[in-house]
N, C-alpha and C positions, 0 to 999 in steps of 0.2 A: 504494500500500500504506500502511496506517495505522501501520506501525512506523517510517517514515522521519520524522526531524526534522532540518531543515537547520541548526539551531543548532550541531550538532557539526561542520559543514563550512563555516560562514559565513566569508566573506573569503578562502577558499582560491584556488588558481590558477584553478579553473574559474569561480568567482565573478568574478575579475578580468576574464577575457575577456568573460564574459556582461555584466557591469555596465558595463564600459567601452564596449562596443558599444551597449548600450542608451542610455548617456549621449549618444553621438553621434547615434543615431537620434532620441531624444526632443528633443534640441536643435534638430534640423531641424523637427520637428513644432511646436515652440513658436512658430515663425514662421507657422504655417498660419492662414489666415483661416477655414477651416471649423471648426465645432465637432467635437470628437473624442469617440468612444466607445472607451474602453480596457477590454479584457477580459483577465483572466488565468485560466487553467484550474487551475493549481496554485500558489497564491499564497504559501504559507509564512506566517510570522508578521509579515512586514513590516519589522521592525527587529531587530537582534541586538546583544548586548553581547559584544564580542570579548575582554573581560577576564572574562567570566562563566564559570561552571563548564562549560557545554556546550562553548564554544569552546576553553577551556583544556585539555579532556580530550585532544583530538587535536593541538592546537596548529597546525592546518592554516593558519590565517591568517598564521602566521609566515613561511611560504613564499609567501604571497599578498600581500594588500594591505599588511600591516605591513612588508614588505621594500621597499615603494615610497614610503612617507611620508618627510617631511623632505627633499624635493628629490631623491630617488633615482630617480624614475620615468623611463622613456624618454619622449622628447618627445611622441609622439602620445597618451600616457596622462596627461600632466600636467593637462589640464583636469578629467578625471574624478577623479584623486587629490586635486586641490584641493577639489573638491566633497565628497569623503569626509572630508577633514580639517575642513572647515567643519561637517559633520554630527556628527563625533566618532566615535571607534572604539567607544565604549560605547553608541552609538546608530546603529550601522552600518546603512545603508539597504539592504534587499532590493529586489527589483524593484518591488513596489507603492509603496514610498516613493520610489524613483527617479521613477516615473511621477507620483506625487502632487506632487513638487517641481518637475519639469521640464516637464511638459506644460502646454498653455495653461490659463489660469484657467477658461475656459468648458468644459473637458473634463468628462465624466462617466465613472464607473468602475463596473465590475461585477467583483468578485473572488470566485473560488471557492476554497474550502479545505475538504477533507473531514475532516482529522485534528482531533479535538476540541480538543486542547491548542493546536495551531497556529491553529485558528479563533478560539479565545478570545483568544490573544495578538494576532492580526491585528486583531480587533475593537478591542482596547485601543489598538494602535499607530495605527490610522486614526480613532480617536474624534474627534468634533467637526467632521468634514468631511462636510457633507450632500451633496456630489457623489458620495460613494462608497457603493455597496451591497456588502455582504459576505454571501455565501451559503454555508451549510454544505451542500455538495452535490458530486456528481461533476462535475468541470469539463468532461469530454468531452461527455457527453450533454446537460448543462444549457446549455453555451455554444452548441450548435448550435440551440437554441430561440430565440436572440437575433437581433435584426435592428437595424441602425443606423437611426436616425430619418432622415427626409428631410433631406438636406443635411449629414449627419454623415459624417465619415471614421472608419472603424473600424480599430483596431489591436489585434491579439490576440497575446499571448505564451503559449507552451506550454512548460512546464518540469517534466516529470514526474521522478520519482526514478530511474527505470531500474534499480530493485533486481532485477528479473527480466526475462527476455526477453519476458514478457507486455506490458511497457511499450512495447517496440519494435513488437510486433504490433499493439497498440491504436493507436499513433500512425500506423502504416502504413495502417490502415483509416480513421482519423479525418481525416487531412490532406486527401485528395482530396475528402472530403465538405465540409470547411470551405472549401476553395478554390472549390468549386462554389456553396456556400451564400452566400458573401460574395465576389462576383466582383471587387469593387474594394477589398477590405480588404488591409491589410498584415498578413501572418502571420509571426511570428517563432518559430522553434523552436530550443531549446537541445539540443545533441546531444553526449553524452559520446564520447570517443575511447578505446577500450579497448586494452589491451596485446595481446589476442588477436585484435583486428581484427573483432570480431563485428558492429560497426556499419557496416562498409564497404559491403556490398551495400545496406543500408538507406539509407545516405547517398546513394549513387548513384541509387537509386530516387527519393528526394525531389527531386533536381535535375531529374528528367524531368517533374515534375507541372505546373510553371508557371515563369514568369520569376522568377529568384532569383539571389542571390549567397551564397557561403559564406565566412565569416570564421572561421578556426580556427587553433589553435596547439598544438604538443606540447611536452612537457618531458622531459628524460632521467630515467629511473627505474633505480635500482640493481637488477640482476638478482635479488638476494636479497631485495629488499624485497617485502613482501606487500601489493600494491595492484593493483587491476584497471585503474585509470585512468591514462592517460598524456597526456591532452589534452582539449580540448573545442572545440566549434564552434557557430556561430550560422548557421542557414539562414534567410535573410530573403527573403520573397516580396513583390514589388510595393512595394519601398521607394522613397522619393523618390530620384531619380537622383543628387542631390548627396551622398547619404549613403554611397554605395558606396565611394568612395575613402577617406574617413576611417576607415570600419570595417575595410577591408582593411589600411590602414596600422597600425591598432591591432594586428591579428592578426600582421602581419609583425614589428612591433616586439617583441611578446611572444615570438614564436618566437626571435628573436635574443637577447633578454634572458634567456630560460630555457635557451638552448642549452648553456651550461656551468654551470648551476645545478641539480644534482640535488635532488630533494626531501629535506629534512632531517628532517621529522616522522616 
């Protein structure tokens, strides 16, 4: 949907889980000898100012990354938090910037973003890197037209807004097509965990499609607080075997870290 802008939520708890897992995955791919093709279907703007007006409006980063800086992060997340501190909270990297910084130099990138303002911001954030193609198009249909070149390893991240149930329906139809289209690709899906459990059946369905692991964590939410979200998860298909344990350790550490820390925003 074209109403969603991630800047209002950047650096929140869902971002922490997603980006820490991506940091672990991308770190493993950095050692790969094969050239990489990295694709995102819903890229956002690439980088975010966590002191800017969008981020300050909801203050969601206060419960997320900003609570972990300065040596406060649980041990499995310390490498990622160190990376964020080096980048700077006024230049907070979204998933495209994580990939740009962490994947091998010989990688190439195709990033889709349909929202006009987000597309323009993404183009600015990624400017000057001729490895990156940015396309203003529907990521679902457009991505399925792509194929890795001979010898390339493909990695695809899917991170829609889930503003309506149509997002779940669309991903339920798209995912088996993508797994069939790219039989050797790593496919990474971000999945929100809702208070009403609406994603449960969908999450179970995803795990039946191919070999995968799920790294997720929930946080306590005040019963009177008006929020639909109480956690997030990453479903990762065909990941390098050595990434499973670090990713699951990140999720477990976050589950413990958040267990007695209700959202304050």
